[in-house]
Every structure is written in structure tokens, then in C-alpha cells.
MDAnalysis code that builds the backbone (N, CA, C; Angstrom):
import MDAnalysis as mda
import numpy as np

u = mda.Universe.empty(234, n_residues=78, atom_resindex=np.repeat(np.arange(78), 3), trajectory=True)
u.add_TopologyAttr("name", ["N", "CA", "C"] * 78)
u.add_TopologyAttr("resid", np.arange(1, 79))
u.add_TopologyAttr("resname", ["UNK", "UNK", "UNK", "UNK", "UNK", "UNK", "UNK", "UNK", "UNK", "UNK", "UNK", "UNK", "UNK", "UNK", "UNK", "UNK", "UNK", "UNK", "UNK", "UNK", "UNK", "UNK", "UNK", "UNK", "UNK", "UNK", "UNK", "UNK", "UNK", "UNK", "UNK", "UNK", "UNK", "UNK", "UNK", "UNK", "UNK", "UNK", "UNK", "UNK", "UNK", "UNK", "UNK", "UNK", "UNK", "UNK", "UNK", "UNK", "UNK", "UNK", "UNK", "UNK", "UNK", "UNK", "UNK", "UNK", "UNK", "UNK", "UNK", "UNK", "UNK", "UNK", "UNK", "UNK", "UNK", "UNK", "UNK", "UNK", "UNK", "UNK", "UNK", "UNK", "UNK", "UNK", "UNK", "UNK", "UNK", "UNK"])
u.atoms.positions = np.array([
    [0.831, -1.182, 0.000],
    [0.000, 0.000, 0.000],
    [0.883, 1.256, 0.000],
    [0.252, 2.405, 0.103],
    [0.970, 3.673, 0.043],
    [1.879, 3.887, 1.235],
    [1.539, 3.306, 2.393],
    [2.321, 3.530, 3.612],
    [3.641, 2.770, 3.608],
    [3.862, 1.899, 2.648],
    [5.119, 1.170, 2.557],
    [6.289, 2.075, 2.172],
    [5.984, 3.223, 1.636],
    [7.043, 4.161, 1.245],
    [7.499, 5.039, 2.412],
    [6.763, 5.065, 3.501],
    [7.102, 5.930, 4.632],
    [8.484, 5.648, 5.226],
    [8.906, 4.398, 5.464],
    [10.263, 4.191, 5.992],
    [11.346, 4.701, 5.034],
    [11.172, 4.470, 3.756],
    [12.152, 4.960, 2.778],
    [12.182, 6.482, 2.744],
    [11.021, 7.107, 2.811],
    [10.957, 8.572, 2.808],
    [11.604, 9.139, 4.074],
    [11.421, 8.480, 5.198],
    [12.036, 8.949, 6.453],
    [13.558, 8.833, 6.387],
    [14.052, 7.741, 5.826],
    [15.502, 7.558, 5.699],
    [16.096, 8.626, 4.790],
    [15.464, 8.893, 3.666],
    [15.948, 9.916, 2.737],
    [15.916, 11.296, 3.396],
    [14.853, 11.604, 4.107],
    [14.732, 12.904, 4.772],
    [15.816, 13.096, 5.818],
    [16.061, 12.082, 6.621],
    [17.105, 12.183, 7.649],
    [18.484, 12.297, 7.003],
    [18.727, 11.504, 5.961],
    [20.027, 11.543, 5.284],
    [20.301, 12.911, 4.656],
    [19.276, 13.567, 4.156],
    [19.461, 14.891, 3.565],
    [19.542, 15.994, 4.615],
    [19.028, 15.749, 5.811],
    [19.064, 16.767, 6.868],
    [20.365, 16.742, 7.656],
    [21.078, 15.641, 7.650],
    [22.310, 15.528, 8.442],
    [23.337, 16.604, 8.074],
    [23.659, 16.836, 6.804],
    [24.667, 17.873, 6.501],
    [24.264, 19.272, 6.956],
    [22.989, 19.570, 6.935],
    [22.524, 20.895, 7.340],
    [22.830, 21.136, 8.813],
    [22.557, 20.139, 9.641],
    [22.788, 20.293, 11.075],
    [24.240, 20.028, 11.458],
    [24.952, 19.260, 10.646],
    [26.358, 18.981, 10.942],
    [27.224, 20.216, 10.721],
    [26.842, 21.091, 9.799],
    [27.655, 22.283, 9.548],
    [27.678, 23.213, 10.757],
    [26.627, 23.194, 11.570],
    [26.627, 24.003, 12.785],
    [27.798, 23.600, 13.671],
    [27.941, 22.315, 13.921],
    [29.032, 21.834, 14.759],
    [30.394, 22.008, 14.106],
    [30.476, 21.789, 12.808],
    [31.753, 21.954, 12.113],
    [32.216, 23.404, 12.121],
    [31.313, 24.330, 11.899],
    [31.683, 25.750, 11.937],
    [32.107, 26.159, 13.345],
    [31.424, 25.639, 14.340],
    [31.793, 25.944, 15.727],
    [33.187, 25.404, 16.044],
    [33.495, 24.222, 15.538],
    [34.783, 23.601, 15.785],
    [35.912, 24.296, 15.023],
    [35.695, 24.572, 13.744],
    [36.759, 25.102, 12.890],
    [36.878, 26.622, 13.006],
    [35.758, 27.329, 12.918],
    [35.776, 28.788, 12.889],
    [35.631, 29.415, 14.272],
    [35.130, 28.663, 15.215],
    [34.861, 29.225, 16.537],
    [33.549, 29.976, 16.571],
    [32.812, 29.919, 15.494],
    [31.529, 30.594, 15.385],
    [30.595, 29.644, 14.645],
    [29.410, 29.361, 15.178],
    [28.547, 28.379, 14.523],
    [27.886, 28.875, 13.242],
    [27.968, 30.145, 12.958],
    [27.286, 30.674, 11.787],
    [28.284, 31.182, 10.759],
    [27.977, 30.941, 9.506],
    [28.803, 31.428, 8.423],
    [28.134, 32.667, 7.850],
    [28.948, 33.602, 7.396],
    [28.359, 34.815, 6.831],
    [27.787, 34.541, 5.456],
    [26.775, 35.294, 5.095],
    [26.130, 35.164, 3.802],
    [27.015, 35.796, 2.733],
    [27.365, 35.038, 1.716],
    [28.234, 35.525, 0.652],
    [27.526, 35.511, -0.706],
    [26.214, 35.646, -0.684],
    [25.464, 35.582, -1.940],
    [25.668, 36.820, -2.798],
    [25.647, 37.971, -2.201],
    [25.768, 39.220, -2.942],
    [27.210, 39.732, -2.927],
    [27.568, 40.479, -3.940],
    [28.916, 41.033, -4.028],
    [29.204, 41.977, -2.858],
    [28.222, 42.759, -2.461],
    [28.384, 43.691, -1.344],
    [28.751, 42.946, -0.059],
    [28.103, 41.800, 0.183],
    [28.401, 41.011, 1.382],
    [29.825, 40.477, 1.348],
    [30.304, 40.069, 0.177],
    [31.681, 39.586, 0.063],
    [32.674, 40.712, 0.309],
    [32.372, 41.893, -0.203],
    [33.255, 43.039, 0.006],
    [33.308, 43.415, 1.488],
    [32.163, 43.382, 2.163],
    [32.135, 43.703, 3.589],
    [32.884, 42.662, 4.414],
    [32.820, 41.394, 4.012],
    [33.585, 40.362, 4.703],
    [35.082, 40.620, 4.558],
    [35.520, 40.934, 3.349],
    [36.938, 41.219, 3.130],
    [37.377, 42.461, 3.898],
    [36.517, 43.472, 3.981],
    [36.842, 44.671, 4.746],
    [37.009, 44.335, 6.231],
    [36.073, 43.563, 6.774],
    [36.149, 43.193, 8.186],
    [37.361, 42.315, 8.462],
    [37.697, 41.474, 7.514],
    [38.877, 40.617, 7.694],
    [40.164, 41.435, 7.659],
    [40.178, 42.470, 6.840],
    [41.357, 43.332, 6.752],
    [41.499, 44.187, 8.011],
    [40.397, 44.662, 8.565],
    [40.449, 45.571, 9.703],
    [40.648, 44.857, 11.035],
    [40.109, 43.674, 11.181],
    [40.213, 42.953, 12.446],
    [40.595, 41.511, 12.176],
    [40.986, 40.828, 13.224],
    [41.362, 39.424, 13.097],
    [40.149, 38.541, 12.848],
    [39.033, 38.820, 13.517],
    [37.836, 37.995, 13.420],
    [36.761, 38.737, 12.636],
    [36.478, 38.328, 11.397],
    [35.483, 39.043, 10.605],
    [34.046, 38.808, 11.057],
    [33.823, 37.900, 12.023],
    [32.473, 37.631, 12.485],
    [32.014, 38.596, 13.568],
    [32.924, 39.425, 14.049],
    [32.549, 40.463, 14.998],
    [32.120, 41.687, 14.197],
    [30.954, 42.214, 14.525],
    [30.469, 43.363, 13.783],
    [31.379, 44.561, 14.013],
    [31.752, 45.208, 12.938],
    [32.656, 46.345, 13.010],
    [31.937, 47.599, 12.557],
    [32.272, 48.675, 13.206],
    [31.691, 49.951, 12.833],
    [32.775, 50.926, 12.430],
    [32.433, 52.176, 12.466],
    [33.382, 53.205, 12.066],
    [34.563, 53.322, 13.023],
    [34.405, 52.836, 14.248],
    [35.505, 52.962, 15.204],
    [36.704, 52.088, 14.816],
    [36.509, 51.099, 13.965],
    [37.602, 50.223, 13.544],
    [38.387, 50.793, 12.363],
    [37.835, 51.752, 11.665],
    [38.521, 52.361, 10.527],
    [39.385, 53.502, 11.041],
    [40.684, 53.452, 10.772],
    [41.554, 54.506, 11.295],
    [41.259, 55.857, 10.647],
    [41.389, 56.907, 11.451],
    [41.173, 58.258, 10.943],
    [42.376, 58.702, 10.123],
    [42.146, 59.618, 9.221],
    [43.229, 60.150, 8.405],
    [44.216, 60.895, 9.280],
    [43.730, 61.591, 10.300],
    [44.599, 62.349, 11.206],
    [45.551, 61.409, 11.941],
    [45.055, 60.235, 12.353],
    [45.901, 59.266, 13.047],
    [47.005, 58.749, 12.138],
    [46.698, 58.536, 10.865],
    [47.704, 58.072, 9.929],
    [48.796, 59.117, 9.724],
    [48.407, 60.404, 9.671],
    [49.388, 61.475, 9.478],
    [50.317, 61.589, 10.689],
    [49.781, 61.390, 11.906],
    [50.599, 61.481, 13.109],
    [51.601, 60.322, 13.177],
    [51.190, 59.146, 12.674],
    [52.100, 57.991, 12.710],
    [53.275, 58.185, 11.762],
    [53.053, 58.880, 10.651],
    [54.125, 59.089, 9.676],
    [55.169, 60.074, 10.211],
    [54.747, 61.044, 11.051],
    [55.690, 62.061, 11.568],
    [56.443, 61.598, 12.740],
])
């Protein structure tokens, strides 16, 4: 009958869900952060590279306080 497909459907569903939930643990282990940044849009990739250049950990939100002022750069040169 139709219900004979339920065990197969459950196995397929679980097998396809494992990688989705496993990445949470893998990111926590490797990156120290369970979430990966969204890199779908070009703007998001540029912001990731900017945060990586300005700080060691790009997963910490950065604001204008992380960008050095022009005045500070001039004082360092003198």
C-alpha cells in the first residue's frame, strides 16, 4: 500500500538533513563561530573582506571605530 514508502521517505529525509545540522558543529569547531556569513551578494563579500582586513575575526560586527582616521595616519608618519 501507500504507507510502505514511509520508511524509505524517512531515511531519505534524515540523510538529507544531516549535513545541514552537521555544519553548525563543524563551523563551531573550525571557525569558533557556529554561523557562516552570507556571501550571496557582491556587497556582502566586500564587507567580509573589509572586516577581515580591519580585524582578526570578521564575524565580529565592526563599525566606524575600527577604521583609522586620516589624522591618526598622518601622526604615525611624523
